[in-house]
Backbone as ProteinMPNN parsed JSONL, in Angstrom:
{"seq_chain_A": "MPGKLDMIDARRVILAALIEDVGGTDLEGGDITSSSVIPAALRFKGVMQARHAMVVSGLPVAAEAFRMVVPETRFAAKVSDGQKVAAGTILAEIEGPARGLLTAERTALNLLQLMSGIATATAQYAERINGTGCTLLDTRKTIPGLRKLSKYATTCGGAKNHRMGLYDGVLIKDNHIA", "coords_chain_A": {"N_chain_A": [[0.842, -1.19, 0.0], [0.481, 2.255, -0.762], [2.303, 4.952, 0.846], [1.45, 7.758, 2.962], [0.14, 10.494, 1.257], [1.27, 13.75, 1.105], [-0.699, 16.307, 0.82], [-0.596, 19.044, 1.231], [2.061, 19.689, 0.687], [2.042, 18.779, -1.953], [0.28, 20.628, -3.157], [1.831, 22.933, -2.972], [3.937, 22.32, -4.746], [2.474, 21.967, -7.12], [1.319, 24.533, -7.452], [3.636, 26.098, -7.806], [4.562, 24.985, -10.205], [2.437, 25.572, -11.949], [2.422, 28.407, -11.882], [4.938, 28.885, -12.961], [4.455, 27.908, -15.54], [2.391, 29.529, -16.608], [3.44, 32.015, -16.385], [2.985, 33.731, -14.251], [0.611, 34.677, -11.672], [-1.99, 34.557, -12.604], [-3.735, 32.077, -13.17], [-5.531, 30.864, -15.086], [-5.902, 32.859, -17.032], [-3.327, 33.295, -17.918], [-2.697, 31.508, -19.885], [-2.17, 31.991, -22.941], [-2.62, 30.819, -25.444], [-4.804, 28.976, -25.148], [-6.721, 30.828, -24.261], [-6.945, 32.336, -26.551], [-7.86, 30.626, -28.601], [-9.813, 28.84, -27.685], [-13.207, 28.741, -27.063], [-14.771, 30.492, -24.38], [-16.998, 29.292, -23.133], [-16.859, 26.636, -23.817], [-16.953, 23.212, -23.012], [-15.146, 20.363, -21.791], [-14.819, 16.87, -21.993], [-13.17, 14.028, -21.147], [-10.569, 11.488, -21.038], [-7.827, 10.282, -19.025], [-5.318, 8.227, -20.044], [-3.324, 5.315, -19.819], [-0.289, 5.05, -21.534], [1.606, 3.136, -21.518], [2.421, 0.021, -19.878], [2.373, 0.235, -16.371], [3.063, 1.334, -12.961], [0.809, 3.064, -11.131], [0.997, 6.336, -9.852], [0.224, 9.303, -8.244], [-2.317, 10.231, -8.958], [-4.134, 11.708, -7.223], [-2.678, 14.064, -7.104], [-2.627, 14.939, -9.764], [-5.375, 15.38, -10.088], [-5.715, 17.489, -8.282], [-4.158, 19.459, -9.507], [-5.724, 20.099, -11.755], [-8.009, 21.03, -10.397], [-7.021, 23.245, -9.036], [-6.831, 25.152, -10.986], [-9.333, 25.035, -12.213], [-11.791, 24.97, -10.178], [-14.281, 23.619, -10.244], [-13.835, 21.275, -11.613], [-14.533, 17.974, -12.625], [-13.159, 15.097, -11.623], [-12.64, 11.838, -11.936], [-11.118, 9.222, -10.658], [-10.189, 6.088, -11.963], [-8.605, 4.028, -11.297], [-6.27, 3.123, -8.705], [-3.652, 4.746, -6.838], [-0.577, 3.037, -6.731], [-1.433, 0.817, -8.024], [-0.885, -1.657, -10.511], [-1.054, -1.277, -13.963], [-2.138, -2.013, -17.314], [-1.031, -1.025, -20.616], [-3.153, 1.316, -22.18], [-5.101, 1.353, -20.256], [-7.738, 3.098, -18.699], [-7.151, 5.762, -16.676], [-8.343, 7.93, -15.415], [-11.37, 9.887, -15.548], [-12.211, 13.046, -16.84], [-13.804, 16.181, -16.548], [-14.894, 19.416, -17.453], [-14.587, 23.046, -17.785], [-13.067, 23.741, -20.848], [-10.895, 25.537, -21.423], [-9.561, 26.065, -18.921], [-8.925, 23.442, -18.153], [-7.119, 22.721, -20.16], [-5.081, 24.511, -19.544], [-4.151, 23.501, -17.125], [-3.423, 20.954, -17.808], [-0.732, 20.089, -18.68], [0.855, 20.417, -16.392], [-0.479, 18.654, -14.634], [-0.143, 16.214, -16.028], [2.691, 16.069, -16.217], [3.476, 15.777, -13.51], [2.08, 13.439, -12.781], [3.256, 11.635, -14.596], [5.968, 11.74, -13.817], [5.81, 10.801, -11.14], [4.585, 8.279, -11.52], [6.519, 7.091, -13.094], [8.645, 6.876, -11.265], [7.41, 5.145, -9.415], [6.982, 2.906, -11.03], [9.602, 2.122, -11.789], [10.603, 1.59, -9.243], [8.962, -0.57, -8.522], [9.956, -2.528, -10.225], [12.459, -3.081, -9.102], [11.599, -3.948, -6.582], [10.228, -6.276, -7.261], [12.373, -7.828, -8.144], [13.743, -8.437, -5.805], [11.916, -9.797, -4.375], [10.91, -12.246, -2.101], [13.393, -12.654, -0.978], [13.713, -11.77, 1.552], [14.697, -9.303, 1.968], [14.377, -5.736, 2.429], [13.302, -3.131, 0.467], [14.526, 0.06, 0.41], [14.04, 3.582, 0.057], [15.76, 6.626, -0.943], [17.111, 9.826, 0.064], [18.037, 11.216, -2.003], [16.879, 13.147, -4.054], [15.109, 15.205, -6.458], [15.401, 18.598, -5.744], [12.806, 20.046, -3.839], [10.902, 18.235, -4.65], [10.869, 16.062, -3.008], [8.978, 14.871, -1.127], [6.841, 14.082, -2.795], [8.218, 12.338, -4.493], [9.142, 10.377, -2.711], [6.727, 9.401, -1.789], [5.887, 8.233, -4.169], [7.744, 6.133, -4.382], [6.815, 4.434, -2.414], [4.425, 3.674, -3.559], [5.398, 1.993, -5.467], [6.389, -0.091, -3.987], [8.51, 0.17, -2.195], [9.966, 1.091, 0.986], [9.975, 4.044, 2.947], [13.052, 5.495, 3.848], [14.569, 7.696, 5.275], [13.429, 11.018, 5.658], [14.986, 13.279, 5.629], [17.991, 14.94, 6.71], [17.332, 15.421, 9.289], [15.845, 13.419, 10.581], [16.978, 10.936, 11.137], [19.864, 9.027, 11.91], [22.671, 8.462, 9.945], [25.63, 7.246, 9.405], [28.056, 7.82, 7.126], [30.569, 7.161, 4.599], [31.689, 9.66, 4.068], [31.446, 10.99, 6.514], [33.152, 9.49, 8.1], [35.576, 9.841, 6.779]], "CA_chain_A": [[0.0, 0.0, 0.0], [1.246, 3.505, -0.763], [2.371, 5.741, 2.067], [0.518, 8.885, 3.015], [0.471, 11.592, 0.359], [1.2, 15.061, 1.751], [-1.356, 17.178, -0.153], [-0.137, 20.424, 1.416], [3.285, 19.77, -0.102], [1.665, 18.628, -3.358], [-0.276, 21.908, -3.621], [2.968, 23.848, -3.12], [4.623, 21.937, -5.982], [1.559, 22.239, -8.231], [1.21, 25.982, -7.632], [4.899, 26.567, -8.388], [4.605, 24.541, -11.6], [1.448, 26.339, -12.716], [2.91, 29.784, -11.998], [6.036, 28.83, -13.925], [3.916, 27.644, -16.871], [1.573, 30.641, -17.119], [4.196, 33.255, -16.279], [2.471, 34.597, -13.185], [-0.397, 34.096, -10.79], [-3.289, 34.46, -13.284], [-3.583, 30.697, -13.615], [-6.228, 30.553, -16.333], [-5.678, 33.924, -18.01], [-1.952, 33.274, -18.396], [-2.572, 30.568, -20.998], [-2.599, 32.84, -24.052], [-3.106, 29.998, -26.557], [-6.171, 28.528, -24.852], [-7.587, 32.008, -24.224], [-7.11, 32.836, -27.913], [-8.498, 29.712, -29.56], [-10.86, 28.015, -27.089], [-14.315, 29.561, -26.563], [-14.882, 30.476, -22.915], [-18.092, 28.428, -22.676], [-16.657, 25.258, -24.257], [-16.669, 22.223, -21.977], [-14.372, 19.214, -22.239], [-14.996, 15.611, -21.271], [-12.215, 13.088, -21.712], [-9.938, 10.532, -20.139], [-6.379, 10.095, -18.947], [-5.139, 6.825, -20.388], [-1.93, 4.868, -19.763], [0.306, 4.707, -22.83], [2.476, 1.978, -21.285], [2.206, -0.677, -18.615], [3.003, 1.056, -15.338], [2.492, 1.415, -11.617], [0.229, 4.403, -11.044], [1.269, 7.165, -8.677], [0.014, 10.729, -8.44], [-3.65, 10.624, -9.412], [-4.667, 12.841, -6.452], [-1.897, 15.258, -7.461], [-3.158, 15.378, -11.054], [-6.719, 15.929, -9.833], [-5.552, 18.783, -7.613], [-3.666, 20.421, -10.496], [-6.892, 20.566, -12.505], [-8.907, 21.78, -9.51], [-6.435, 24.536, -8.664], [-7.141, 26.08, -12.072], [-10.781, 24.962, -12.419], [-12.308, 24.318, -8.972], [-15.436, 22.748, -10.503], [-13.432, 20.097, -12.388], [-14.942, 16.636, -12.186], [-12.041, 14.176, -11.855], [-13.018, 10.544, -11.376], [-10.069, 8.215, -10.814], [-10.701, 4.748, -12.264], [-7.658, 3.111, -10.676], [-5.71, 3.678, -7.477], [-2.199, 4.823, -6.714], [0.011, 1.761, -6.325], [-1.985, -0.248, -8.858], [-0.225, -1.947, -11.781], [-2.033, -1.232, -15.043], [-1.658, -2.294, -18.662], [-1.181, 0.058, -21.589], [-4.528, 1.487, -22.613], [-6.012, 1.456, -19.113], [-8.261, 4.425, -18.364], [-6.74, 6.122, -15.321], [-9.31, 8.866, -14.84], [-12.247, 10.656, -16.426], [-12.115, 14.458, -16.47], [-14.802, 17.016, -17.196], [-14.941, 20.792, -16.982], [-14.323, 24.058, -18.8], [-11.919, 23.329, -21.658], [-9.742, 26.444, -21.285], [-8.849, 25.817, -17.668], [-8.357, 22.091, -18.155], [-5.919, 22.755, -21.005], [-4.047, 25.237, -18.803], [-3.63, 22.627, -16.064], [-3.116, 19.619, -18.329], [0.687, 19.72, -18.711], [1.313, 20.262, -15.007], [-1.061, 17.407, -14.126], [0.508, 15.07, -16.681], [4.107, 16.0, -15.837], [3.612, 15.228, -12.153], [1.622, 12.047, -12.825], [4.275, 10.842, -15.3], [7.153, 11.648, -12.96], [5.544, 9.933, -9.995], [4.349, 6.913, -12.0], [7.818, 6.575, -13.521], [9.357, 6.464, -10.048], [6.727, 3.967, -8.87], [7.195, 1.777, -11.941], [10.996, 1.679, -11.629], [10.71, 1.012, -7.899], [8.308, -1.887, -8.555], [10.855, -3.472, -10.893], [13.439, -3.495, -8.095], [10.889, -4.7, -5.543], [9.969, -7.613, -7.811], [13.638, -8.569, -8.236], [14.18, -8.922, -4.489], [10.8, -10.488, -3.734], [11.219, -13.569, -1.586], [14.743, -12.729, -0.432], [13.711, -11.292, 2.936], [15.232, -7.938, 1.99], [13.438, -4.618, 2.348], [13.753, -2.072, -0.429], [14.404, 1.391, 1.002], [14.35, 4.682, -0.853], [16.84, 7.519, -0.557], [16.749, 11.244, 0.034], [18.674, 11.791, -3.193], [15.745, 13.487, -4.899], [15.139, 16.543, -7.047], [14.989, 19.558, -4.708], [11.421, 20.483, -3.874], [10.001, 17.137, -5.014], [11.184, 14.902, -2.174], [7.816, 14.174, -0.561], [6.122, 13.414, -3.882], [9.059, 11.233, -4.961], [9.175, 9.317, -1.709], [5.401, 8.785, -1.846], [5.881, 7.384, -5.363], [8.481, 4.89, -4.125], [5.947, 3.53, -1.643], [3.462, 3.112, -4.515], [6.097, 0.93, -6.175], [6.721, -1.209, -3.11], [9.621, 0.441, -1.272], [9.66, 1.762, 2.247], [10.755, 5.272, 3.12], [14.17, 5.377, 4.769], [14.483, 8.906, 6.075], [13.013, 12.147, 4.822], [16.057, 14.255, 5.53], [19.063, 14.841, 7.699], [16.753, 15.712, 10.593], [15.03, 12.377, 11.21], [17.639, 9.65, 11.268], [21.325, 9.048, 11.852], [23.257, 7.572, 8.962], [27.044, 7.559, 9.296], [28.511, 7.397, 5.807], [32.012, 7.253, 4.404], [32.085, 11.067, 4.164], [31.588, 11.32, 7.928], [34.337, 8.802, 8.597], [36.749, 10.491, 6.183]], "C_chain_A": [[0.882, 1.247, 0.0], [1.261, 4.161, 0.612], [1.361, 6.874, 2.002], [1.027, 10.008, 2.114], [0.256, 12.908, 1.092], [0.617, 16.058, 0.749], [-0.989, 18.642, 0.04], [1.137, 20.636, 0.603], [2.967, 19.667, -1.589], [1.116, 19.942, -3.918], [0.831, 22.948, -3.828], [3.681, 23.588, -4.444], [3.754, 22.294, -7.193], [1.496, 23.74, -8.503], [2.48, 26.549, -8.267], [4.98, 26.193, -9.866], [3.633, 25.334, -12.466], [1.91, 27.775, -12.932], [4.055, 29.854, -13.008], [5.495, 28.713, -15.355], [3.147, 28.83, -17.444], [2.264, 31.992, -16.966], [3.685, 34.217, -15.231], [1.372, 33.904, -12.419], [-1.791, 34.028, -11.403], [-3.335, 33.085, -13.944], [-4.313, 30.385, -14.908], [-5.922, 31.595, -17.398], [-4.278, 33.942, -18.587], [-1.703, 32.307, -19.533], [-3.074, 31.285, -22.249], [-3.108, 32.031, -25.246], [-4.544, 29.569, -26.31], [-7.138, 29.701, -24.832], [-7.879, 32.536, -25.619], [-7.954, 31.935, -28.797], [-9.636, 28.862, -29.002], [-11.981, 28.926, -26.581], [-14.493, 29.382, -25.049], [-15.924, 29.489, -22.412], [-17.889, 26.952, -23.026], [-16.295, 24.359, -23.086], [-15.943, 21.039, -22.606], [-14.735, 18.019, -21.368], [-14.067, 14.61, -21.93], [-11.618, 12.198, -20.653], [-8.427, 10.731, -20.113], [-6.184, 8.593, -19.11], [-3.659, 6.479, -20.365], [-1.441, 4.515, -21.166], [1.162, 3.451, -22.73], [2.012, 1.266, -20.022], [2.97, 0.096, -17.537], [2.39, 0.802, -13.976], [2.054, 2.87, -11.449], [0.64, 5.076, -9.74], [1.019, 8.617, -9.058], [-1.359, 11.134, -8.937], [-4.256, 11.744, -8.562], [-3.939, 14.152, -6.753], [-2.4, 15.812, -8.789], [-4.534, 16.015, -10.875], [-6.617, 17.318, -9.219], [-5.029, 19.838, -8.575], [-4.827, 20.974, -11.319], [-7.775, 21.453, -11.63], [-8.334, 23.126, -9.077], [-6.674, 25.581, -9.749], [-8.655, 26.173, -12.266], [-11.393, 24.228, -11.225], [-13.47, 23.361, -9.218], [-15.106, 21.538, -11.375], [-14.018, 18.838, -11.767], [-13.826, 15.694, -12.605], [-12.399, 12.873, -11.163], [-11.921, 9.529, -11.666], [-10.718, 6.849, -11.023], [-9.789, 3.65, -11.742], [-7.099, 3.81, -9.446], [-4.202, 3.796, -7.565], [-1.684, 3.495, -6.17], [-0.454, 0.592, -7.179], [-1.16, -0.405, -10.132], [-1.306, -1.986, -12.852], [-1.353, -1.533, -16.371], [-1.781, -1.043, -19.525], [-2.634, 0.105, -22.034], [-5.534, 1.621, -21.482], [-6.453, 2.906, -18.909], [-7.906, 4.696, -16.9], [-7.768, 7.011, -14.644], [-10.174, 9.455, -15.943], [-12.255, 12.086, -15.904], [-13.179, 15.223, -17.238], [-14.78, 18.403, -16.589], [-14.712, 21.768, -18.115], [-12.998, 23.784, -19.523], [-10.696, 24.221, -21.458], [-8.916, 26.12, -20.042], [-8.223, 24.438, -17.616], [-7.107, 22.025, -19.018], [-4.769, 23.481, -20.315], [-3.369, 24.323, -17.786], [-3.081, 21.304, -16.58], [-1.641, 19.241, -18.229], [1.238, 19.545, -17.315], [0.806, 18.944, -14.436], [-0.347, 16.198, -14.714], [1.976, 14.944, -16.292], [4.284, 15.362, -14.474], [3.17, 13.773, -12.105], [2.666, 11.162, -13.505], [5.529, 10.67, -14.454], [6.922, 10.645, -11.839], [5.303, 8.488, -10.422], [5.642, 6.286, -12.511], [8.649, 6.091, -12.345], [8.739, 5.188, -9.488], [6.987, 2.734, -9.729], [8.616, 1.234, -11.821], [11.197, 1.016, -10.265], [10.114, -0.389, -7.876], [9.189, -2.93, -9.228], [11.918, -3.979, -9.914], [12.779, -4.34, -7.01], [10.6, -6.126, -6.003], [11.238, -8.454, -7.847], [14.082, -9.121, -6.892], [13.072, -9.662, -3.748], [11.214, -11.9, -3.318], [12.594, -13.704, -0.968], [14.791, -12.341, 1.044], [14.269, -9.882, 3.071], [14.098, -6.919, 1.919], [14.05, -3.56, 1.444], [13.463, -0.727, 0.223], [14.705, 2.438, -0.059], [15.442, 5.554, -0.262], [16.317, 8.944, -0.481], [17.428, 11.965, -1.114], [17.589, 12.044, -4.236], [15.946, 14.866, -5.507], [14.65, 17.526, -5.984], [13.556, 20.038, -4.928], [10.426, 19.382, -4.181], [10.167, 15.91, -4.119], [9.945, 14.155, -1.685], [7.008, 13.46, -1.633], [6.91, 12.204, -4.377], [9.05, 10.076, -3.979], [7.803, 8.64, -1.579], [5.357, 7.806, -3.026], [6.648, 6.08, -5.136], [7.634, 3.915, -3.318], [4.873, 2.92, -2.532], [4.077, 1.94, -5.267], [6.553, -0.221, -5.301], [7.913, -1.005, -2.203], [9.095, 1.015, 0.028], [10.523, 3.012, 2.322], [11.834, 5.042, 4.15], [14.164, 6.548, 5.731], [14.153, 10.056, 5.148], [14.147, 13.142, 4.624], [17.107, 14.011, 6.591], [18.54, 14.948, 9.119], [16.092, 14.531, 11.284], [15.68, 10.992, 11.265], [19.139, 9.798, 11.129], [21.772, 8.034, 10.807], [24.709, 8.001, 8.785], [27.563, 6.942, 8.009], [30.03, 7.589, 5.711], [32.503, 8.705, 4.481], [32.297, 11.497, 5.618], [32.876, 10.7, 8.494], [35.606, 9.469, 8.064], [36.98, 11.841, 6.834]], "O_chain_A": [[1.908, 1.289, 0.68], [0.362, 3.957, 1.429], [0.527, 6.934, 1.099], [2.185, 10.416, 2.197], [-0.82, 13.15, 1.638], [1.348, 16.599, -0.081], [-1.066, 19.416, -0.914], [1.277, 21.646, -0.087], [3.552, 20.385, -2.4], [1.456, 20.325, -5.038], [0.765, 23.75, -4.76], [3.993, 24.525, -5.179], [4.245, 22.857, -8.172], [1.606, 24.17, -9.652], [2.404, 27.387, -9.165], [5.419, 26.999, -10.687], [3.967, 25.721, -13.586], [1.802, 28.303, -14.039], [4.124, 30.783, -13.813], [6.018, 29.345, -16.273], [3.241, 29.108, -18.64], [1.716, 33.013, -17.382], [3.938, 35.418, -15.325], [1.215, 32.686, -12.503], [-2.7, 33.487, -10.774], [-3.017, 32.941, -15.125], [-3.758, 29.694, -15.762], [-5.704, 31.242, -18.557], [-4.054, 34.541, -19.639], [-0.608, 32.285, -20.094], [-4.255, 31.204, -22.584], [-3.955, 32.521, -25.993], [-5.41, 29.772, -27.161], [-8.257, 29.587, -25.33], [-8.937, 33.119, -25.854], [-8.689, 32.424, -29.654], [-10.355, 28.223, -29.771], [-11.728, 29.798, -25.749], [-14.38, 28.277, -24.518], [-15.737, 28.901, -21.347], [-18.662, 26.103, -22.581], [-15.439, 24.699, -22.269], [-16.103, 20.751, -23.793], [-14.932, 18.15, -20.16], [-14.161, 14.368, -23.134], [-12.09, 12.153, -19.517], [-7.834, 11.271, -21.047], [-6.802, 7.792, -18.409], [-2.83, 7.257, -20.838], [-2.101, 3.773, -21.895], [1.414, 2.781, -23.732], [1.298, 1.84, -19.2], [4.088, 0.556, -17.773], [1.353, 0.152, -13.846], [2.855, 3.79, -11.612], [0.631, 4.463, -8.672], [1.534, 9.103, -10.065], [-1.55, 12.292, -9.308], [-4.848, 12.664, -9.127], [-4.531, 15.228, -6.662], [-2.581, 17.022, -8.928], [-4.817, 17.067, -11.448], [-7.359, 18.222, -9.601], [-5.414, 21.003, -8.473], [-4.905, 22.18, -11.553], [-8.235, 22.506, -12.072], [-9.091, 24.051, -8.782], [-6.714, 26.776, -9.455], [-9.194, 27.263, -12.461], [-11.505, 23.002, -11.246], [-13.631, 22.389, -8.48], [-16.016, 20.846, -11.831], [-14.003, 18.66, -10.549], [-13.573, 15.511, -13.795], [-12.456, 12.814, -9.935], [-11.806, 9.035, -12.788], [-11.681, 6.5, -10.34], [-10.158, 2.475, -11.745], [-7.426, 4.968, -9.184], [-3.552, 3.036, -8.283], [-2.278, 2.907, -5.266], [0.081, -0.511, -7.064], [-0.78, 0.584, -10.759], [-2.339, -2.634, -12.686], [-0.149, -1.332, -16.529], [-2.535, -0.124, -19.207], [-3.268, -0.93, -22.24], [-6.692, 1.964, -21.718], [-5.633, 3.824, -18.944], [-8.309, 3.954, -16.004], [-8.037, 6.869, -13.451], [-9.775, 9.516, -17.107], [-12.301, 12.321, -14.696], [-13.43, 14.96, -18.414], [-14.663, 18.56, -15.373], [-14.648, 21.37, -19.278], [-11.953, 23.618, -18.894], [-9.579, 23.718, -21.336], [-7.703, 25.926, -20.127], [-7.119, 24.273, -17.099], [-6.139, 21.355, -18.659], [-3.609, 23.107, -20.484], [-2.151, 24.373, -17.612], [-2.355, 20.611, -15.868], [-1.329, 18.158, -17.733], [2.01, 18.618, -17.068], [1.569, 18.198, -13.824], [0.013, 15.268, -13.991], [2.46, 13.836, -16.061], [5.145, 14.5, -14.296], [3.819, 12.954, -11.455], [2.933, 10.055, -13.038], [6.09, 9.576, -14.385], [7.738, 9.751, -11.615], [5.769, 7.564, -9.755], [5.839, 5.078, -12.376], [9.279, 5.035, -12.408], [9.456, 4.255, -9.127], [7.19, 1.639, -9.203], [8.813, 0.02, -11.759], [11.882, -0.001, -10.157], [10.69, -1.298, -7.279], [9.17, -4.098, -8.839], [12.237, -5.168, -9.901], [13.347, -5.341, -6.572], [10.715, -7.07, -5.222], [11.189, -9.66, -7.607], [14.731, -10.165, -6.84], [13.269, -10.104, -2.616], [11.8, -12.644, -4.104], [12.935, -14.778, -0.474], [15.803, -12.562, 1.711], [14.306, -9.33, 4.17], [13.012, -7.205, 1.416], [15.192, -3.147, 1.644], [12.319, -0.409, 0.546], [15.517, 2.216, -0.957], [15.985, 5.248, 0.8], [15.201, 9.227, -0.918], [17.396, 13.193, -1.185], [17.408, 11.264, -5.171], [16.849, 15.604, -5.113], [13.595, 17.312, -5.386], [13.155, 20.384, -6.039], [9.224, 19.57, -3.994], [9.659, 14.836, -4.44], [9.871, 12.934, -1.815], [6.536, 12.345, -1.407], [6.326, 11.156, -4.651], [8.959, 8.917, -4.383], [7.725, 7.445, -1.291], [4.853, 6.691, -2.898], [6.247, 5.033, -5.644], [7.724, 2.703, -3.515], [4.448, 1.788, -2.304], [3.376, 1.008, -5.659], [7.052, -1.224, -5.811], [8.299, -1.935, -1.495], [7.923, 1.375, 0.141], [11.65, 3.038, 1.828], [11.579, 4.465, 5.207], [13.786, 6.393, 6.892], [14.555, 10.063, 3.985], [14.253, 13.773, 3.572], [17.096, 12.99, 7.279], [19.248, 14.596, 10.062], [15.797, 14.621, 12.476], [14.985, 9.989, 11.425], [19.626, 10.596, 10.328], [21.308, 6.894, 10.791], [24.996, 8.988, 8.107], [27.523, 5.726, 7.816], [30.67, 8.11, 6.624], [33.627, 8.947, 4.919], [33.208, 12.268, 5.92], [33.588, 11.331, 9.274], [36.583, 9.641, 8.793], [37.921, 12.547, 6.472]]}, "name": "protein", "num_of_chains": 1, "seq": "MPGKLDMIDARRVILAALIEDVGGTDLEGGDITSSSVIPAALRFKGVMQARHAMVVSGLPVAAEAFRMVVPETRFAAKVSDGQKVAAGTILAEIEGPARGLLTAERTALNLLQLMSGIATATAQYAERINGTGCTLLDTRKTIPGLRKLSKYATTCGGAKNHRMGLYDGVLIKDNHIA"}
């Protein structure tokens, strides 16, 4: 089972990504392409679908990315984080105003792809050591600012969290000895 997802941290990451993408804090108005070519009243209904076999991680993060731009987004997950799925599997159904959904789409997909990639790679290692009595632990060697999401993703893939940072566990390494 996946660990606990820190949605406060996820919202921080999502907001930073959205602001970076739209060039400021006007989350929907900053998407000049969608504002130029998509009628304001147009609604979208579609799906997120797996292109490859994978272990899913980050569906609540993707849902939150859409909702931060379009609060009335309807996001219905069809699978769960930690679940192995085949290519072609419908991950979620999404419905809402097209402009806002297009604004949030890349952020939602980038985070879902990153987290599912981590979970999928982790699951491959977990499968290789299955039955050996070993426990697969993750590391704190993560991309700055994405540690909590990355470590959540490792739990979706079957690892256990080792330590979150320098503050919550002693680990004497060769650098300390040297």
